[in-house]
N, C-alpha and C positions, 0 to 999 in steps of 0.2 A: 564816431568812436564806437568800438565794439566792446560790449561788456561780456566777458566770459563767465559762465556759471561753473562753480566748483562742484562737479557732480559727486565726487567722492565725499565732500563735506556734507552735501545734502543727504546722501545715502546714510552717512554716519549719524546725522541728526535724526533721520527717520528711524533708524535702528535703535538709537538711544531712547527715542520717544516710546517705541513699542516695548523695549526692554523695561523701561521705567514702569509702564502700565502693567506688564506681566509681573514685575516685582511687587507692585502694590497689591495686585490680586493675590499673590502668594502670601503676602503679609496678612491680608484680610482672612484668608483661609486658615492660616496658622493661629491667628489670634482668636478667631471665633470657634475653631475646631470643626467648622463645617465646610465641605467641598462646595455645597450649593447654598449661597447666601441670598440669591435673588433668581428670578426666573431666567434671566439672561445667562446665568452660569450653566444651566441645564434644564430647559423647560420640561422635557419629558420626565427627567429624573425627579424634578420638583413635584410634578403632578402625581407620580407614583408614590413618592415619599409622603405627600400630604394625605393621600388615601390610606396609606398604611398607618399613619399617625392617628387618623380618625378611627380606624378599626381597632388599634391598640387601646385607645381611650374607651371605646365601647366595650371591649373585652374586660378592661379593668373595672368598669362599672358593673358589668354582668357578674364578675367575681364577687364584688362587694354585695350585690343583691343576693347572691347565693349564700354568702356568709350571714347576711341578715336573716335569710330563711332558716339557716341552721340554728341561729340563736333563737328564733321564734319557736322552732320545733323543740329545742332543748328546754325552753321554758314550759311548753305544753307537756312534754314528757316528764319533766320534773314534777309538775303538778299532778299528773296521773300516777306517778310513783307514790306520792303521798296518799292519793285516793286509794291506791291498791293496798297500802299498809292499813288504812282505816277499814277497808272492806274485809281484810283478813281478820282484823280485830273484831269487826262486826259479826263475822261468821263464828268466831270463837265464842263470843257472847251469846249468840243465838243457840249454839249447841249447849252452852253452859246453862242457859235459861230453861232449856228443855228437861234438865235434871229435876226430877220430882222431889228430891230431898231438900230443895231450897225453901226457905220460909218466904212469906209474902214480902217481908222487908227486903230480903236478899234479891228477890225478883224485881222489886221496885228500883233498887240500886242499879241492877243490871240494865233495866229498861231506860233509866236515866242516862247512863253512859251511851247506850245504843242511840237514843234520841239525839244526843249531842254530836255523836259521830255522823249521823245522817245530816244534821244541820251543817256541819263543817264541810262535808262532801259537797253539799249544795253551794256553800259559800265559795269553795275553791273553783267550782264550775263558773260561778257568776262573776268572780272578782280577780281571777288570775289574768294579768294583762302584760302585753309587750308593746311598748311605744303607744299606749292608749288603746290598743285593740285587745279584746278578749281572746286569748289564745285557744280556748276550748270551744267557744261558741261562734267564732268568726272564721269564715273561709277566706283565704288570701291566695293571690297568684304571684309567683316570683318570676320576673323576667331573667331567664338564665342565659340568654344569648342576645336576642333582640326582642323588640316588642311583640313579635309574632311567635316567639318560642318561649312559652311559659310553663311553669310547674305549679299545679294547683295543690294547695294544702287545705284539705276539706275539714270543716268543723267536726268535732267529735260529737256523735249523737249521745245525748244525755238520757235517752230512753233506757229504762231499766237500771240506771245508775243514780240519778237524782230522785229525791222523794222517799228514800228509805227511812223507816221509822222503827220504833221498838216492836211494832206489831208485824213488821215485814217477815215473810216466811224465809226459811233457810234456802229454798230454791230461788227466791228472788235475789238473795245475796249472792248465790252462786252465779246467777245470770249476770249480775252486775260485775262480778270478778271476770267472767268470760268476756264481757263487752270491753272492759278496761284493757284486758290483755290484747284483744284484737286491735284496739286503738293504738296501744303502745307499739305493737308490731308494725303497724302502718307508718307511724312516725319514725320508727327505726329504719325502715326501708327508704323513706323519703330523705332522711338525713344522710344515709349512705350514698344515695344518688347525688345529692347536692355536694357532698364532699368530693365525689369523683368529678363532678362538673367543675368545681373550683380548681382542682388539680389540672384538668384539661385546659381550662381557660388560661391559667397562668403559664402553662407550657406553650400554648399557642401564642400568647402575647410575647413571651420571651423570644420565640423564634422570629416573630414579626419584627421585634425591636432590633434583633441582630441583622435581619435583612434590610430594614430601613436605615440602619447605621452604615451598612456597606454602600448604600446609595448616596446618602447625604453627608456623612461625616468625612473629615479629611484624613487621608493616609499621611500621618505626620512625617514619617521617614521620607516618603517620596516627595512631599511638598517642601520639606526642608532642603532636600537636594535641589529641587527646582529653584527655590528662593536663593540658595547659595550661588547657583550657576548664574542666575539673573543679576545678582549683585556684582559678580565678577565682570559680567558683560557691561554693566553700567559704569563700573570703575574704569574699565578699558576704554569705553566710548568717551568718557569724560576726559581721560588723559590725552586723547588724540587731538 
């Protein structure tokens, strides 16, 4: 007895099997929103996408580091702003004290305020902190891209600023004012650089995210068309 194979039926079954598989893959891509759900979908694309994702995460952390640096600088600059105000007042009192028309009691009162201002300036230098670090006496490094690319925020020198008393000369106060102004200018330039760094990091991350999306994400319109076509083929194959 000869058993004849129905070649058409076998071919139809194979086509139906393949179409069912393709339809399932399309459904997975549509439901996940990802064109690549496993390495088998696109090994090279997955490798590139994963590298981009790691780079994007690194850029995001670098931006947060830079923003922390900006906050650190703003804290330091705010402290120096108050020191500057006190030094201006100290200079005013020094000039006032030099007026020979004041009585000894008047001079004593002026010196008392000058002493308190000097002590408070020292206190600001010693106790202004950000996340437990003294912002004026501590040098820190900010990782602005990767571990090898850092920005140093150098401690403010207290030379000529701390230790002012009622007996400090007018020139000593002027020197302190000059030193504070220099420190504030340095902080200002560092803040401007960090703000530029944050903008650049965010722009780079945004472009990388768009590129990574084009590699990994599903083109919903195209995939829906493929899914619909496969469904029609499945229905046709089942009906035969």
